[in-house]
N, C-alpha and C positions, 0 to 999 in steps of 0.2 A: 137574896139569890142573885140578883143582878150585880151587886157589889162583888160577890164571890167570883162570878164569871169574869168580871172586868179584872179582878186581881190575877186570876189564872192566865188570862190573855196577856196581861202585862208581863208576867213571869216568862211565858212562852216566847214573847217578842224579845225580851232581854236575852234569853238563852240563845235564840236564833242569831241575834246580833253578835253575841260573843263568839259563837261557833264560826260565823262568817268571817269575823275579824281574825280568828286564830287559824283559819284554814291554810293560808300560805305557810304558816310556821309548821303545821302538821305535815304538809306535803314536803317541805324542806327537810323535815326530820327523818323521813323515810329514805331520803337520798344520803345514805351513810357514807361519809368520807372524812378524812382528816383535814381537808384543805391543804393548800400548798405549804410545805415546811422547808425552811432554809436554816442553815447553820451560819450564824454571824461570822464565824471564823473562816468560812469557805463559801462565799456567795455564788460561785459559778454553777452550783447544783441546786435544783428544786425537786422535791419529791412529794407525792401524795398517795395515800392508800384509799381505795374505793371499794365498796360493795356494789355488785351489779343488781342485787335483788333476786337473782336466779338461785334456786335451791332445789335439792333433791331430798325429799323427806326419807325415802327408803334407803338411799345411800348415805344419809346424814352429812351432806356436803352443801356448801354455799360458795358461789363463785365470787372472786375478788380480783383486784389488780393493783400492781405497783407501777405508777407512772413516774418517769424520770426525765427531766429536762436538763441538758448540759449546754453551757456556753460554747461558742465556736472554739475549736481546737482541743477541747477536753473530751476524754473518753472514759468509759468504765468497762467492766470485763464480763466475759461469758463464764459459765460454771467451771470451765477449764481455761484459765487465763493465758496459758502459753508459757513462754520463758520468763515473764515478769508479770507483776500485778497480783491483785487479790480479788477473788470472786466475791460479789456482794452476798450478804447473808443477813438473816433476821433471827434474833433470839426471842422466841415467844414464851419463854419459861414462866413469866409472870402473868400469863393469861389464865382465864377461868373458862371451864367448859369447852376447851379446845384440845382435840386429840393431837393433830399434827397438820401441817400445811404442805401441799404439793406445789412446787415452784416449776412453772412451765417456761422453758428457755427458748426465745426466738433464735433464728439462725444468725450466727455472728459474722463479722467480717475480719479480715486479716489486717494487722497494722504492724509496721516495722519502724523502729527508731534506734539508730546507732547499732544496727546489727542484731537487735533483740526483737524477736517476733512475738506478738501478742494477739489474742482473739477477744473481740468485744464490740462495743457500740459507741456511736457518737450522736450528738444533737438530741434526739427524742426517741425514747424507747418505752414500750409497755410490756411488763412482765405479768402474764396471766397467772392466777393462783387459785387453788382449790382448798377451801377450809374444811377440814374434817372435824365435825362437832360431836361431842360426846352425847348430849341429850338435846334433841331439837325442840323440846317443850320448855326448856329453861333459857334464860338470858345468857348471852356470851359477852365476856369482857376480853377485848384484845389489848394486850400491852406488849409491844415489840420494840426491840432495839435494832434498827437497821444500821449495819456497818458497810460503808461503800467506799471503795478505792477509786479515785479518779486521777488521771494523769494528762499532762502535756509533756513539756520537757522536765517537769517535776511531778511527783506523785504525792497525793494527800489522802489520808485515811480519815473519814469523817463519820460520826454517829448521828442518827436521827431518831427521835422518840416518836413512836406511832401509838396512838391510843384511841380506842373506839369501843363502844358497847352497843349491843342490839339484841333484839329478840327474834329468832329465826322466823317464827310464825307471823311476825308483823312486817316482814320485809316486802316491799313492793318494787317492781322493776324500775331502774333508772335508765332512761334512754341514752344519756351521755356515757354512763359507765358501761352499758351493754355494747355500745358502738366501739368504745376503746378496747373492751375485752375481746370482742370478735376480731377486731383489727389485729390485736396482738396474737390471737390464736392462729390466724392465717399464716403467720411467719414462724410458727412452732413446727418443727419437723415431726412427721408421723410415719408410721409404717405403710408400705405399699406392696401389693401383691405382684406388681410389675418388676420389682427390684429384689434380687437375691444376692446375699454375700456368699460367694462360692468358696473363698479361702482367705484365712488370715495367717500369714506366715512370718515368724520372728527369726531374723538372722542375728544372733547374738554377737558374732564376730564383727560384723559391719554395723551393728546397732541400727538395723533397718527393718521396718515393718512393711510388709506387702499386703495389699488388699486387692482381691480379685472379686469383681461384682458384675452382674448381668442386669441390664435394663431392657425388658422386652420392647419398650417404646423407643429405645435408642438414646444415645447421649449427645448433647450439644456442646456446652462449655462447662463441664462438671468441675466441682471442687469437693474435697473430702476432708472431714474433720474427725478426729479420733479422741475419745476420752473414756474413762471408766471409773467405777466406784471403789475398786480395791486401792489399797495404799500404794501398791506398786504403780498403778496407773495414775493416781493423783500426784505422785512424785515425779512423773515423767511428762515431758513436753514433746508433742508430736508435731514436727515442723512441716512446712509447706511441701506437699507431695509432688513427685515427678509422675505425671499422669499420661498413660498411653491408652488410646481408645481404638479398638478393632471391632467394627460392627457394633454389636450390642454389648460387647464385653469391655470392661474398664479394668486396667491394672494401675494401681497407685502405689508407689514406693516412697516411703518417707523416713527420714532420719529421726531418731528418738534420743533426746538428751535428758539428763537427770543430774541434780546436785548431789545425789546419793550413790554415785557410781553407776555401773551397768545394771539396768533393771532386769528382772526375770519375769517376762510376760507370758511364758508358755503356760497354757491351760487357763489363762486369765480371760474373763468375759469383758469385752470392750464394746462401747457404743460407736457405731460407724454412722456418721451423719453426712449425707450427700446433698449438695446444692447444685442446681442446674437450671439456669434461667429463673423461672418462677416456681421451680419445684424444690421442696424441702422434705427429705425422707431420712428417717433414722432406723437403723437395724442393729440388732445385737450380733456378736460373733465371738467364737472361742478361738484363741490363738494356738497354733501348733508350731513346731520347729521343723516341719517338713519343708523341703525345697519348693520354690514357686512352681506351680503346676503348668504354667503357660510360657511359651517362648514368643516374645514380641518382636524378635528379629526377623522372622520369616514373613515374606509377603504372601498375599493370597495367590498370586500367579505361581510362585514357587511351590506352594502347597498343592495346587491343582496339578502341576507337573509331577510331583511326587505321588499324588493319588492315581494319576494315569498309569505310572510305572508300577505302583503297588497292585492295582487291579489287573494289569497284564500278567504279573508274576503269579497271581492266584491261579492261573490256568494250569501251571505245572505243579501245583501242590497236590498231594495225594488225595485230599478230600474231593476234588473235582473230577478225578480220573474216571470213576465209574460212569458219571453222566456224560463225559466226553466220549467214552467208549460207546455208549448208547447212541449218541449223535452220529458217530462215525459209522456204526452199524446201519442206522436208518438210511444214511446217504448211499452207502455201498450197495445195500440190498435193493434199493429203488432203481432198477435198471431203466435206462432211457429217459431220465429226467431232462427236461429242457432247462436252458440256462435261466429262464424266467422263474421256473419252479424252484431251482436251487437257490436263486437270489431271495425269493420270498420266504423260503423255509429258514434260511440262515438269518434273515432279517427278523423273522418271528422269534427265533431263539435269542437274538440280541435284544429284542424288545422285552422278552421275558426277563432277561438279566437286568435290564434297566428298571423295569417295574418292581422287581424284587428288591433292588437297592433302594428304590423310593419307599417301598413298604418298610424296609429296615430303618430308613431315615425317619419316617413318620412315627414308627414305634419308639425310637430313641427320643424324638421330640416330645412325645407324650410323657415318657419317663422323666425327661429333663424338667418339664413344666410341673410335674407332680412331685419332684424332689426325690425320685427313686434312683437306684443304682444305674449308672451308665457304663456301657462297655461293648466292645466287639465280641459277639458270641454269648451275650448274657442270656439269650433265649434258651441256651443249653443248660441253664440252671433250673429250668422248669421241667418236671417230669411229664407234664401234659404235652409240651412241645416235643420232647424226645419220643414219647409214645406215638404222637402223630407222625413223626418222621420214620419211625419203625414201620408203621403201617404203609406209608407211602413208598418207601424204598422196597418193602416186601412186595407191594403190587408191581413196582417196576421189575423186580426180579421175576415174578410170576409171568409178566408179559413177555420178558425176554425168553423164558422157557417155553412160551407158546401156550400157556394155560388159558389165556384169552387174548384175542386180537380182533376187536370189533372196530370196523372202520366207520367213518362218518357216513350217515345217511340222512335223509331229510327229517330233521327235527326229532330224531328218535334216539340219539346217543345220550347216554348218561355221562356224568362227569368222569367216571372211571374209564369209560369207553375211549376217551381221547388220549389216555396216557400211552405215549410211546408210539402212536401210529404216525403216518406221514401227513396228517392234517396240519394246518397252521397252528391250531390250538395245541396239538401235541408238541410241536417244536417250541411253542411259546412256554409251555409248562416245563419242558426240559431245561430251558434257560433259567426259569425261576428257581427250580430246585438245584440247579448247578450253583446258584448263589447261596441258597440256604445251606447246602452241604459244604460250602467254602468257609463259612463263618467259624468253625472250630480250628481253622488253620490261620496262622499269623504269618504273612509273608513279609519280607523286608520292605520297608517304606510304608507298609500299611498302617502301622502303629502311629507314625508321625502324622499321617493324613487324618486318621480317625481322631486322635487327640486334639488336633487343631480344630476339627469340625465340631466336636462335642463341647469345646470351650468357646465357640463363636456363636453368632446369632443364627436364627433359623434359616435365613436365606443363604448364608455362607455354608451352613451344614448341608443343605440340599445341594448346593453347587458342588461341594467336595464329594458327596456320595454319588452325584451324577458322574463326576470325573472317574471315580472308582469303577462305576458301572461301564463307562465307555472303555476304560482300560481293560477290564475283564472281557468285554464283548469284542475287543479289537480283532482277534482271530476270526470270529464269526462274521464281523463286518467286512473283513478282508476278502473272505470267500464270496460274500454277498456282492461286493464291488467287482470281483473278478471270478465269476462262476466257472471259468475254464479251469481253475485250480482243482475243482472237484473231479475233473476228467483225468487228473493224474493219479487218482486212487485206483487200486486194482479192480478188475472186473469181478462181478459176483459169480459164485459157483457153489459147489457142495461145501467148500471150506467155510461158507458164511454161516451154516448151521452150527458148526463147531465154535465159530467166533461169537455167535449170539449166546451159545451156552456159556462160554467163558465170561462174557459180560454179565450174564445172568448170575453166575457164581460170584462175580465181583459185587453186584448189587446185594446179593444175599449176605455176603460177608459184611457189607456196610450195615445191613439191617441188624445182624448179630452184634456188630460192634456198638451200634446205637443202643441195642437192648442191654448190653453189658453196662452201659452208663446208668441204667436204672438201679444198679446195686447200691448207688449212693442214696437212694430214696426208699428202696424196698429190700427185703431179705435176699441174700444171694441164692438161697434154695428156690425161692419163688421165681426169680428171674431165670435161673438155669432151667427150671421146669418149663417155663413159658417158651424159652428158646428151643428146648427139645420137642415140645408139641408143635412148634412152628416148622421145624425140620421134618418131623414125621408127617405132618399134614401136607407139606409140599411134596415129599416123596410119594405119598399115597395118591395125591392128585396127578402127579406125573405118570404114575402107573395106569391111570384111567384114560390118559390121552393116547389116542391111536398113534403108533409109530414112535412112542417116547420110551420104549423099553431100554434102548441104549443109554438114554439120559438117566433113567432111574437107576440102572445098574452102575453107571459112572458115579452118580450122586451117592448111592449107598456105599460104594467102594471108597469114595473120598471121605465120607463121614466116618465110617468105621476105621479106615486107614489112618485118618488124622487122630481120632481118639486113641487108637492103639499106639500110634507113633508117639503121642504125648506121654502115654503111660510108660512105654519102653524107654523113651528118651529121659524121662525123669529119674528112672532107676539107673541108667547106664551113662548119664551125662558126664560124670567125672572121668570115665574111661575113654571117651572119644572126643570130648569137646571141653573147652574152658567156659564154664557158665558165668553169667554176670555176677559180680560180687554183691554181697548184701549191702543195701543202702545204708548210709550213715544215719546216725540219730539226729534228727532235726528238731529244733525248738519251734514253737508257734511264734509267728511274727509279732513282735512287740517293739514299737518304735522307740519307746523310752529306754529299753534295754540295749538298743544299738549304741546310743550315746555313752552309756555306762561302760560297755565293752570297749569302745574306741578309746575312752579316757584311760582305760587300763592297759592300753597298748596293743589290744587285740584287733584282728581283722574279722569283719562280719560279712558273710556271703548270704545274700537274701535271694530266695527262689520263690517267685509267685507263680503258681501253676494251677491246673484244673484237670480232672480226670478225662474230660471231654476234649481237651486240647491236644491235637495230634502233634503239633510242633513241639509242645512241652515234652511229650513222650519221646520224640526224636532227639531232643536236646539231652534228656536224661540218659537214654540208652546209648546214644552216640558220643556223648562228651562227659557228662557228670559221673557216669559209672565206668569210665574208661581211664586208664593211666595216660598221661601223668596227672590229670585233673583229680581223679579219684584219690590218689595218694596225697595230693596237695590239700584237698579238703579235709583229710583225716588228721592233719597236724594239730598239735595242742593249742597253738595260738589262733586257730580258726574257729569262729563261732558260726554255726549254720542255723539259719532261720528260714522257715517256709510258710508262706501264706497260701492257704487252700481256698480257691475261688470256684470250686466245683458247685457249691451251693451259694446262694446270695449271702454276702458278708459285707456289712457297712464298713467294718474296720479295714478289710482288705481293699475294698473299693476306694476308700478314702486315701489309703497309702498309694494306690496306683495313680489316682487323679492328682495327688500332691506331687507326683513325679512326671506329670504330663502324659500318663499312659491310661488307656481305656480298654486294654485287652491283655491277654496272656499269650505266651510266656513273657515274664519280666524278671530280669536279674540285675542286682545292684551289689557292688562291693564297697564296703566302708572300711576305713582304717585311719591310723594316726596322720597319714599324709593326705587322706581324702575323707574328712569328717562329713562332708556333704554327699559323698557317695560317687562312685564311677558307674554309670549305666552301661550295660552290655548290649550288644545287638540282639535282635530277635532270634536269629539262628546262630547258635553258639559254635565257636571253634576252640580247640584246646589251647592254641597259642594266645588267643584274646583273653580267655579266662585266666590263664597263668600270668599274663602280663598285668591284668587288672589287679589280681591278688598281690603281686609283688610291688606294684606301684602304690597301692593303698596301704600296704603294710610297712612301708619305710618309716623309720623313726625320724622325727624332725630334729 
């Protein structure tokens, strides 16, 4: 028994000794790597392939890396090498139990030699890789042929044989490999929510690709690299870009060369890689042939001056007139106001305008950050907003008719009670709604300022909208600064009641116009019935108000007279007046069809409009449906395209933004002499339209 015990003890001791002796070899065995490999025919390069020991059983992946050392002066290449060189590659076709390998590319640097620009790396580089394994329970045999191009003033293409086998379940982490892998991954570009690619535009004539991108954190010293997976992109070299930074917006324009002629990059998906100090970000983008959406030539001070002028002109647009009338009425009817009262009332209205523009700016910032459609007046694409405006303008009208007039008292007024009275809150609200009612009107200079603001960073956007507000509030601020100007207005009298009724009808007309916009979202019959109920309810309420019989009789006469006049006029129009001609047949806006038509020698007239846009209606009735423009648009060589922005449309929004516009109306004329298009002013004139059509239609 004792001998048996001693024999077992001796065996155990022997096995323990052997295990201890072999332990270093077992530890070394789990640190899977090829060791440093060189090619005797090209000593300046050393490579080795390593497994980190990190793996994901569920994803069936194992992490690895390719480490490359190059002697001084030698370089190798990025996945898109530029005008010369060959990207490194590995052929894994002889491997077993390996599905594929993802190659992660660190941020490259630019190198130029004898006028040839290349992208790549020098000295020491780590390429992280992800191995996709077919069956994690089985051994993996790696057999790869690495082909690597390296250059100084000469270039050498060298092959390296990589061979490694392992069992995924037996892998243990290697500290050295994990450190190198993580070091390599820090240099690999990743997506970032702070950066968005706003536009990729390809100019085939000039072989120029333009990239417009926004970085919410701001740009410092950015560089932009472009490549793609399609054959067209792989055959193209994207050269060093000319970069302009304006606030948080970057515009990079780069020449594109190819050994196979002019590439066709339209509708291609490209990878846009940004480097900026220690930042490396990569984003995809789809290329269009639309013109660049931004103008880098204008300074911020110039745009602010344009915004001030655009805001000032908004005061004379028809959208704002009803609210200005209410303001005038409130000042005239308040007899004996002191200068201090006049000043504070007009300051309250100006503050309302300012706050309303800030609210619009905040609304657009939220849309911009969420990637939604941006534009001046986009809130009118919402039936909820239109419905709210119908109610509010209807209440204004009712207040002007005297259906309610509750003045401020100690903490007892409701929100509606302050509408239109002489309190500071009432004047503040008048200013706010003057702005909201101005948004369906597009004044000259307004589009330029809004386009610049929506393409810039948040601070610049707020600054420009503030300038717009100050411009619109300028008349109010003028009277606030010189209250004596209010004394030049006529004295109140009996005529004031008639004036208030007139302003009431103006507000009622505004309500009915807003209600008519709902036909884009609901049936025409339902909207007409709602409007009829609104009028009947108003007339009934007017009849209940003491002393309002003249008003109700006048209202009834106007309603019935207008309805009868419309009926009679529609029957007898041909006998007493020249009616507007029937509108031309318009195609839906299709940007790819524009180029086809121009190549056929035709002229394309594009009209982007919306039912809620008053300026659009004025352009249509005053210019597009009038000779000589109407006859010109009817010619055979003219192609008419219309983009409807009444409801949200990503396609129409993209077209507007690609032309640097964020509101309607917008008109552009394309032709053989103007394939990039001739933009027309916001407010059209017959001479400008005819001149643009003739200029664009000239055959080269």
